[in-house]
N, CA and C of each residue as an Amber inpcrd file, in Angstrom:
protein
   477
 151.9680000   0.4990000 -54.7030000 152.9570000  -0.7210000 -54.9060000
 151.9460000  -1.4160000 -54.6830000 152.2390000  -2.6770000 -55.9430000
 151.6590000  -3.6900000 -56.4660000 151.7560000  -5.2430000 -55.1140000
 150.5780000  -5.5390000 -55.0100000 150.5470000  -6.6750000 -53.9660000
 151.4890000  -7.8380000 -54.8040000 152.2490000  -8.3640000 -53.6410000
 152.6350000  -9.7590000 -54.6750000 152.2000000 -10.6950000 -54.1830000
 151.0750000 -11.1330000 -54.8380000 149.7490000 -12.4770000 -54.8960000
 150.4160000 -13.5890000 -54.5860000 151.3590000 -14.0110000 -55.3230000
 152.2540000 -15.1780000 -55.6370000 152.8900000 -15.8800000 -54.1850000
 152.9490000 -14.4980000 -53.0390000 153.8090000 -15.2080000 -51.3830000
 152.2190000 -15.2910000 -50.8920000 151.1190000 -14.7770000 -51.3700000
 150.1630000 -15.0930000 -50.0740000 149.6920000 -16.3850000 -50.2350000
 149.1800000 -17.3560000 -48.8220000 149.1490000 -18.7740000 -48.6600000
 147.4220000 -18.5490000 -49.3240000 146.7400000 -18.1000000 -49.3530000
 145.2520000 -17.4750000 -49.8070000 145.0100000 -16.1710000 -50.4160000
 144.3180000 -16.1720000 -51.3350000 143.6160000 -15.0440000 -51.9530000
 142.0120000 -15.1890000 -51.6340000 141.2860000 -14.2030000 -51.8590000
 139.9720000 -14.0860000 -51.7090000 139.8190000 -13.6130000 -53.4760000
 138.5300000 -13.7050000 -53.2870000 137.6860000 -13.6560000 -54.9170000
 137.7900000 -11.9590000 -55.8430000 137.7220000 -10.9940000 -54.4570000
 138.3560000  -9.6160000 -54.6360000 140.2420000  -9.4840000 -55.3280000
 140.7390000 -10.4460000 -54.5080000 142.3450000 -10.4580000 -54.6280000
 142.3720000 -10.9820000 -56.3270000 141.5350000 -12.1610000 -56.3240000
 141.7200000 -13.2240000 -57.2070000 141.2850000 -12.1970000 -58.7090000
 140.0720000 -11.2400000 -58.7180000 139.8160000 -10.3960000 -59.8220000
 141.1760000  -9.7430000 -59.8330000 141.6370000  -8.8910000 -59.1000000
 143.2440000  -7.8430000 -59.2330000 143.9050000  -9.1350000 -59.8120000
 144.6540000  -9.9830000 -59.1490000 145.5090000 -10.6300000 -59.6720000
 145.2490000 -11.2610000 -61.1220000 144.2700000 -11.5690000 -61.5830000
 144.0240000 -11.7800000 -62.8790000 144.0560000 -11.0490000 -63.7740000
 143.6680000  -9.5290000 -63.4960000 143.9430000  -8.2900000 -64.1330000
 145.3550000  -8.1860000 -64.6600000 146.1290000  -8.0250000 -63.1860000
 147.7510000  -7.9510000 -63.2300000 148.4210000  -9.1070000 -64.0210000
 147.4920000 -10.1260000 -63.9620000 148.1890000 -11.4330000 -65.2630000
 147.9150000 -11.3120000 -66.4770000 147.0010000 -10.8590000 -66.9530000
 146.2330000 -11.0080000 -68.4340000 145.6420000  -9.3400000 -68.7020000
 145.6800000  -8.8030000 -67.7840000 145.0110000  -7.9510000 -68.6880000
 143.2860000  -7.2710000 -68.4780000 142.9030000  -8.5350000 -68.2810000
 141.2370000  -9.1110000 -68.3800000 140.8140000  -8.4580000 -67.4210000
 139.8940000  -7.3040000 -67.4930000 139.0200000  -6.9460000 -66.3780000
 138.1570000  -7.7500000 -66.1090000 137.9150000  -8.5520000 -65.2070000
 136.7210000  -9.5100000 -64.7860000 136.0330000  -8.7180000 -63.5930000
 134.9260000  -9.1370000 -63.7790000 133.5780000  -8.4790000 -63.0280000
 133.5920000  -9.4860000 -61.9330000 133.1600000  -8.9790000 -60.2270000
 132.4550000 -10.3100000 -59.1350000 131.8090000 -10.9790000 -60.2420000
 130.8380000 -10.3800000 -60.6560000 129.3450000 -11.1310000 -61.2360000
 129.9060000 -11.9680000 -62.1490000 131.1750000 -11.6410000 -62.7900000
 131.7170000 -12.6330000 -64.2800000 132.6880000 -13.8560000 -63.0460000
 132.8710000 -13.5500000 -62.2120000 133.9580000 -14.6590000 -61.3240000
 132.7390000 -15.6240000 -61.1090000 131.7730000 -15.0220000 -60.3100000
 130.6610000 -16.0890000 -59.7970000 129.7880000 -16.3160000 -60.8430000
 129.7990000 -16.0130000 -61.9920000 128.6840000 -16.7330000 -63.1690000
 130.1950000 -17.8350000 -63.6210000 130.8980000 -17.4130000 -63.7510000
 132.1870000 -18.4010000 -64.5160000 132.8070000 -19.3300000 -63.2700000
 132.4260000 -19.4650000 -62.1240000 133.1800000 -20.3540000 -60.9230000
 132.1100000 -21.6060000 -61.1060000 132.7580000 -22.7450000 -60.5630000
 132.1270000 -23.9140000 -60.7510000 133.4300000 -24.6120000 -60.3180000
 132.5500000 -25.7080000 -58.8130000 133.7660000 -26.3440000 -58.9540000
 134.2470000 -27.1690000 -59.3990000 133.9060000 -27.7670000 -60.4760000
 134.4380000 -28.7280000 -61.5910000 135.3200000 -27.7080000 -62.4110000
 135.6110000 -26.6600000 -62.7800000 136.3600000 -25.8290000 -63.3930000
 137.1530000 -25.3290000 -62.3290000 137.2380000 -24.3220000 -61.1580000
 138.2230000 -24.1630000 -60.3830000 138.0640000 -24.2450000 -59.3220000
 139.3970000 -24.6190000 -58.7500000 139.5780000 -25.2150000 -57.5990000
 139.3600000 -23.7810000 -56.1470000 138.9030000 -24.3250000 -55.5970000
 138.1130000 -22.9280000 -54.5010000 138.1820000 -23.7310000 -52.9740000
 138.9640000 -23.1260000 -52.0730000 138.3000000 -23.5450000 -50.8190000
 137.5070000 -22.8480000 -49.6330000 137.3520000 -23.2440000 -48.6920000
 136.5450000 -23.0950000 -47.5490000 136.9270000 -22.7350000 -45.9700000
 137.4820000 -22.2860000 -45.2340000 138.0200000 -22.1730000 -44.1480000
 136.7120000 -23.1030000 -43.1430000 137.0610000 -23.7890000 -42.9540000
 136.2660000 -24.8490000 -42.2730000 135.9690000 -25.0890000 -40.6720000
 137.0970000 -24.3210000 -40.3110000 137.4290000 -24.5040000 -38.6310000
 136.1780000 -23.8720000 -38.0720000 135.2630000 -24.2380000 -37.2910000
 134.2550000 -24.5210000 -36.2400000 133.2190000 -24.8680000 -37.4620000
 133.1930000 -25.6160000 -38.3560000 132.0930000 -26.1680000 -39.5250000
 131.5050000 -27.0790000 -38.3510000 130.2400000 -27.6110000 -38.7750000
 130.5120000 -28.8730000 -37.8100000 129.3730000 -29.8080000 -39.1090000
 129.0800000 -31.2140000 -38.9530000 128.6730000 -31.9240000 -39.7560000
 128.2220000 -33.6040000 -38.8690000 128.2330000 -34.2390000 -40.0060000
 127.4980000 -35.5900000 -39.8970000 128.7580000 -36.4600000 -40.8120000
 128.9020000 -37.5710000 -40.2970000 129.8470000 -38.5600000 -41.1560000
 129.3840000 -39.4030000 -41.1380000 128.5360000 -40.0910000 -42.3410000
 127.8860000 -41.6050000 -42.3920000 129.1120000 -42.8960000 -42.5070000
 129.2990000 -43.5750000 -41.6840000 129.8780000 -44.7190000 -41.5680000
 129.1720000 -46.0710000 -41.8140000 129.6020000 -46.8380000 -42.9030000
 129.1570000 -48.1390000 -43.1010000 127.9580000 -48.2290000 -43.3030000
 127.0500000 -46.7820000 -43.4240000 126.1310000 -46.4310000 -43.5520000
 124.8010000 -47.2450000 -42.1850000 125.6400000 -47.2490000 -40.9940000
 125.1230000 -47.7230000 -39.9240000 125.7010000 -46.5800000 -38.6690000
 126.4220000 -46.1480000 -38.6950000 126.9630000 -45.3650000 -37.7850000
 127.0170000 -44.0950000 -37.8900000 126.6880000 -43.0830000 -37.5120000
 126.8410000 -41.7160000 -37.7370000 127.4680000 -41.0650000 -36.8940000
 128.2970000 -40.4190000 -36.8040000 129.3020000 -39.7270000 -35.8580000
 129.1790000 -38.2430000 -36.4470000 129.5980000 -37.2450000 -35.4650000
 129.8350000 -35.6600000 -35.5440000 131.1860000 -35.5810000 -35.8630000
 131.1620000 -34.5160000 -36.4920000 132.6540000 -33.9700000 -37.2870000
 132.9420000 -32.5370000 -36.9950000 134.5490000 -32.3510000 -36.9640000
 134.7440000 -30.3460000 -36.9690000 135.3760000 -30.0010000 -37.6740000
 135.3750000 -29.3770000 -38.9840000 136.6040000 -29.0990000 -39.4940000
 137.5680000 -28.3030000 -39.0820000 138.6440000 -28.6760000 -39.6230000
 140.0520000 -28.4430000 -39.2140000 141.0430000 -27.7360000 -40.2730000
 140.2080000 -27.3570000 -40.4550000 141.1900000 -25.8750000 -41.7470000
 141.0780000 -25.6470000 -42.6860000 140.9000000 -25.1800000 -43.9210000
 140.8560000 -25.2340000 -45.3150000 140.8210000 -26.6580000 -45.7800000
 139.6760000 -26.2900000 -46.6320000 138.8690000 -27.5080000 -47.0390000
 138.8940000 -27.2970000 -48.6800000 138.9520000 -28.1820000 -49.3850000
 138.5200000 -27.9730000 -50.9820000 136.9520000 -27.6980000 -51.5760000
 136.6480000 -27.3280000 -52.1750000 134.8870000 -27.2310000 -51.9400000
 134.4930000 -28.2420000 -53.5130000 133.7130000 -28.9840000 -52.7280000
 133.3170000 -30.0980000 -54.0410000 131.8990000 -29.8500000 -54.5410000
 131.0830000 -29.1300000 -53.5590000 129.7870000 -29.1420000 -54.1580000
 128.7200000 -27.7390000 -52.8010000 128.1850000 -26.7900000 -53.3960000
 127.5420000 -25.6760000 -52.0910000 126.5250000 -25.8910000 -52.3380000
 125.4310000 -25.8520000 -51.4980000 124.2990000 -25.5800000 -51.4490000
 123.8930000 -24.1780000 -51.9840000 124.4240000 -23.0140000 -51.4480000
 124.6440000 -21.2600000 -52.1530000 125.6040000 -20.5990000 -52.0630000
 125.7770000 -20.6980000 -53.2560000 127.0520000 -19.3780000 -53.2990000
 126.4610000 -17.8930000 -53.8790000 126.8560000 -17.0230000 -53.5240000
 126.5410000 -15.3910000 -53.4710000 127.8350000 -14.6700000 -53.4450000
 127.8730000 -13.8480000 -54.0600000 128.0140000 -12.2810000 -53.2720000
 128.4240000 -11.4460000 -52.3080000 128.6700000 -11.4760000 -51.3390000
 128.6680000 -10.5810000 -50.2020000 129.5080000  -9.5960000 -50.0370000
 128.9950000  -8.2030000 -49.5120000 130.0070000  -7.4810000 -49.0490000
 130.4850000  -7.2420000 -47.9720000 132.0250000  -7.5750000 -48.1020000
 133.0540000  -7.8010000 -47.1880000 132.8810000  -6.3440000 -46.5400000
 132.6270000  -6.3510000 -44.7800000 132.2440000  -5.0770000 -44.1040000
 134.1340000  -4.3280000 -43.9770000 135.0500000  -4.9150000 -43.9410000
 136.3220000  -4.4630000 -43.9660000 136.7830000  -3.4450000 -44.8590000
 136.8790000  -4.0630000 -46.2230000 137.3020000  -3.7340000 -47.4730000
 136.0540000  -3.0610000 -48.3090000 135.2720000  -3.6040000 -48.0280000
 133.4830000  -2.8180000 -48.7980000 133.7150000  -3.7890000 -50.2320000
 134.5830000  -4.4370000 -50.2600000 134.4030000  -5.1790000 -51.6190000
 133.4160000  -6.4280000 -51.7070000 132.8000000  -6.8940000 -52.7920000
 131.9550000  -8.2000000 -53.1870000 133.0560000  -9.2820000 -53.2500000
 132.7860000 -10.0460000 -52.3160000 133.3830000 -11.2920000 -52.0660000
 132.6300000 -12.6600000 -52.8230000 133.3610000 -13.5370000 -53.0660000
 132.2190000 -14.8780000 -53.5380000 132.4920000 -15.7410000 -52.5400000
 130.6380000 -15.8740000 -51.6020000 130.9230000 -16.0620000 -50.5270000
 130.2130000 -17.7930000 -50.3580000 130.1550000 -18.6330000 -49.1540000
 129.0460000 -19.5480000 -49.2800000 128.2400000 -19.5540000 -48.0030000
 127.2200000 -19.7640000 -47.7880000 126.2890000 -20.2380000 -46.9710000
 125.2920000 -21.5150000 -46.6410000 125.4800000 -22.4460000 -45.6780000
 124.6110000 -23.3510000 -45.7380000 125.4610000 -24.3420000 -45.7340000
 124.9130000 -25.6630000 -46.2770000 125.7450000 -26.9500000 -46.6360000
 126.3880000 -26.8310000 -47.6550000 127.9560000 -27.5630000 -47.6780000
 128.7430000 -27.7310000 -48.3450000 129.2640000 -28.8950000 -48.6930000
 129.4520000 -29.6220000 -49.6460000 130.1620000 -30.9060000 -49.6700000
 132.0500000 -30.5270000 -49.8690000 132.8290000 -31.2760000 -48.9110000
 134.1470000 -30.7550000 -49.0200000 135.1010000 -31.6830000 -48.8230000
 136.3000000 -31.7730000 -49.2320000 137.3640000 -32.7310000 -49.2980000
 138.4990000 -32.0530000 -48.1800000 138.9780000 -32.7480000 -47.1650000
 140.1720000 -32.1280000 -45.9160000 140.0240000 -32.6500000 -45.1610000
 140.1370000 -32.0680000 -44.1340000 140.5760000 -32.5400000 -42.5290000
 139.8020000 -32.0540000 -41.8230000 138.8690000 -33.3640000 -40.9570000
 138.1440000 -32.8970000 -40.1210000 138.0710000 -33.9440000 -38.4880000
 137.9940000 -33.1230000 -37.7380000 137.9670000 -34.0730000 -36.5870000
 136.9030000 -34.5660000 -36.1920000 136.9490000 -35.7750000 -36.2960000
 136.0110000 -36.9780000 -35.5250000 135.6500000 -37.2890000 -34.1210000
 133.9950000 -37.3730000 -34.2170000 134.0120000 -37.5820000 -32.9140000
 133.0640000 -38.8480000 -32.7710000 133.7080000 -39.9510000 -31.8590000
 132.5890000 -40.8660000 -31.4360000 131.3150000 -40.8610000 -30.8460000
 130.5950000 -41.6160000 -30.9750000 129.8710000 -41.8690000 -29.9300000
 130.2390000 -42.6810000 -28.9280000 130.8510000 -43.3250000 -28.9730000
 131.9470000 -44.0710000 -27.9200000 131.9100000 -43.4160000 -26.9890000
 132.8140000 -42.0720000 -27.6460000 133.1270000 -41.7270000 -26.3260000
 134.8930000 -41.0560000 -26.9740000 135.7990000 -40.7470000 -25.8070000
 137.0040000 -40.7980000 -26.2470000 137.6200000 -39.1270000 -27.0100000
 138.9710000 -39.5970000 -27.1870000 139.6270000 -37.8010000 -27.9620000
 139.0750000 -38.1680000 -29.4730000 139.1110000 -36.7380000 -30.0710000
 138.6670000 -36.7920000 -31.3300000 139.5310000 -37.1490000 -32.7260000
 139.6180000 -37.8270000 -33.4950000 140.9430000 -38.2180000 -34.4190000
 140.5330000 -37.3590000 -35.4010000 141.9730000 -36.8310000 -36.1910000
 141.6970000 -35.8850000 -36.9810000 142.1360000 -36.8890000 -38.3210000
 140.7430000 -36.4590000 -39.3190000 140.9720000 -37.7010000 -40.7460000
 140.7860000 -36.3420000 -41.3890000 141.0290000 -37.5310000 -42.7850000
 141.1990000 -36.7940000 -44.1440000 139.4510000 -37.7680000 -45.0000000
 139.0830000 -36.6870000 -45.6370000 138.3120000 -37.2950000 -45.8430000
 137.7680000 -36.7190000 -46.9100000 135.7490000 -36.7850000 -47.6730000
 135.3070000 -36.1470000 -48.1590000 133.8720000 -35.7220000 -47.4270000
 133.2140000 -34.8980000 -46.7850000 132.6360000 -34.4440000 -45.6590000
 131.3690000 -33.6590000 -46.4740000 130.2770000 -33.5420000 -45.5190000
 129.0730000 -32.4100000 -45.7080000 128.9450000 -32.1070000 -44.4370000
 129.4030000 -30.3900000 -44.1570000 129.5270000 -29.3130000 -43.3500000
 128.4810000 -28.8120000 -43.5540000 127.9340000 -28.3380000 -42.5920000
 127.0700000 -26.9060000 -42.3140000 128.1650000 -25.5950000 -41.7990000
 127.8380000 -24.6820000 -42.6580000 128.0610000 -23.5510000 -42.7440000
 127.9820000 -22.6400000 -41.8750000 126.3380000 -23.3600000 -41.3540000
 125.3390000 -22.1090000 -40.8470000 124.7590000 -20.8570000 -41.8150000
 124.2000000 -19.9780000 -40.8950000 124.1490000 -18.7950000 -41.6350000
 124.6630000 -17.5760000 -42.2510000 125.6110000 -17.6460000 -41.6660000
 127.2140000 -16.7350000 -41.7190000 128.0500000 -17.2660000 -43.5840000
 127.7830000 -15.9980000 -43.9470000 128.9640000 -16.0590000 -44.9810000
 129.9050000 -16.2490000 -44.9200000 130.8420000 -17.2850000 -45.6200000
 131.8820000 -17.2620000 -45.3040000 132.7620000 -17.5220000 -46.8590000
 133.7060000 -16.1280000 -46.8720000 134.5930000 -16.3120000 -48.5010000
 134.9760000 -17.5350000 -48.7310000 135.3530000 -17.6840000 -49.7370000
 136.2420000 -18.9490000 -50.6610000 137.2600000 -18.4680000 -50.7360000
 137.9370000 -19.0530000 -50.8270000 139.6590000 -18.7380000 -50.8830000
 140.3740000 -19.5090000 -51.9640000 141.2450000 -19.1090000 -52.9630000
 141.9450000 -19.5360000 -53.9170000 143.0480000 -19.7270000 -53.5070000
 144.0490000 -20.9750000 -54.5120000 145.6820000 -20.8780000 -53.7850000
 146.3390000 -20.1500000 -55.0370000 147.0300000 -19.3380000 -54.9380000
 147.8630000 -18.3430000 -56.0770000 148.1160000 -19.3560000 -57.3240000
 148.4910000 -20.3850000 -56.9300000 148.7840000 -21.2200000 -58.0150000
 147.9300000 -21.6220000 -59.2510000 146.5490000 -21.4450000 -58.6600000
 145.7170000 -22.0500000 -59.3300000 145.1520000 -20.8080000 -60.0590000
 145.2280000 -19.8430000 -59.5580000 144.9120000 -18.2770000 -60.2570000
 145.8350000 -18.2900000 -61.5060000 146.9130000 -18.3220000 -61.2670000
 147.8870000 -18.1920000 -62.2410000 147.6540000 -19.7630000 -63.3870000
 147.1080000 -20.3880000 -62.7960000 147.1560000 -21.2030000 -63.9500000
 145.6890000 -20.9490000 -64.9250000 144.6540000 -20.3000000 -64.3650000
 143.4420000 -19.9480000 -64.3440000 143.8810000 -18.6580000 -65.4920000
 144.8350000 -17.7590000 -65.2230000 145.1940000 -16.3210000 -65.8620000
 145.8650000 -17.1550000 -67.2470000 146.8570000 -18.1690000 -67.3530000
 147.4350000 -19.0150000 -68.6380000 146.2050000 -19.1310000 -69.4350000
 145.1000000 -19.9790000 -68.7940000 143.9380000 -20.0240000 -69.7180000
 143.3660000 -19.2790000 -70.1230000 143.3970000 -17.7220000 -69.7560000
 142.7420000 -16.7030000 -70.1280000 143.4250000 -16.3910000 -71.3660000
 144.7850000 -16.1260000 -70.9010000 145.7560000 -15.5650000 -72.0070000
 146.0620000 -16.3450000 -73.0510000 145.8780000 -17.5510000 -72.6920000
 145.8650000 -18.6970000 -74.2670000 144.8740000 -18.0440000 -75.2160000
 143.7870000 -18.3010000 -74.5320000 142.5680000 -18.1290000 -75.0270000
 142.1490000 -16.5710000 -75.9950000 143.0000000 -15.7480000 -75.5650000
 143.4000000 -14.4380000 -76.1940000 143.9090000 -14.3230000 -77.0590000
 144.6870000 -15.5450000 -77.3120000 145.7640000 -15.4560000 -78.0100000
 145.7610000 -16.1880000 -79.8660000 144.3480000 -16.7460000 -79.5480000
 143.8660000 -17.6960000 -80.4970000 143.6320000 -16.9490000 -81.2470000
 144.1800000 -16.9890000 -82.8620000 143.9800000 -16.5300000 -84.2900000
 142.5570000 -16.6630000 -84.7060000 141.5340000 -15.2630000 -85.3610000
 140.8080000 -15.4180000 -85.7340000 140.2780000 -16.2330000 -86.8580000
 139.5400000 -17.1120000 -86.8860000 139.4020000 -18.0650000 -88.1030000
 137.6260000 -17.1680000 -89.1170000 138.7920000 -17.6880000 -90.0730000
 138.0020000 -16.8700000 -91.4330000 136.7910000 -17.6960000 -91.4720000
 135.3860000 -16.8740000 -91.9650000 134.1690000 -17.4410000 -92.0620000
 134.5610000 -17.9150000 -93.4480000 134.0010000 -19.3620000 -93.1810000
 133.4910000 -20.3180000 -94.7240000 132.3110000 -19.7620000 -95.2870000
 132.8810000 -19.2540000 -96.8820000 131.8700000 -19.1610000 -97.9770000
 131.3100000 -20.1700000 -98.5910000
């Protein structure tokens, strides 16, 4: 039975490869996906819950933040393929520090309850690899681009 990836809230990179094949017939490898991935061209997300960091406010005050959910990846220190123990499939993953766009809990040095804020954050994912996640609609957009590039007519060489 085929998985219905379009109904899933998030896909990991192994599911992206399978979904791209289902939509286009193109077999991507995990290594190719790693090489073609860049935050400027493909939107990816990271589960930032439990990730922490610092937020600089007006260059004078520093406060701690803690991620509050899935955030869009803008920049990463280190991106790798690591094998998921449960599925045995390589997954595109991050380790170390990343810059993300999304929700975070802000903790003031003055005390008081944390506040949920939207913004751009530098977070520390620690030394544990965290898999990247993708929205099915973004994968479908990528598949449409792949299909369109496959249908381009061959140009005749100019003599």
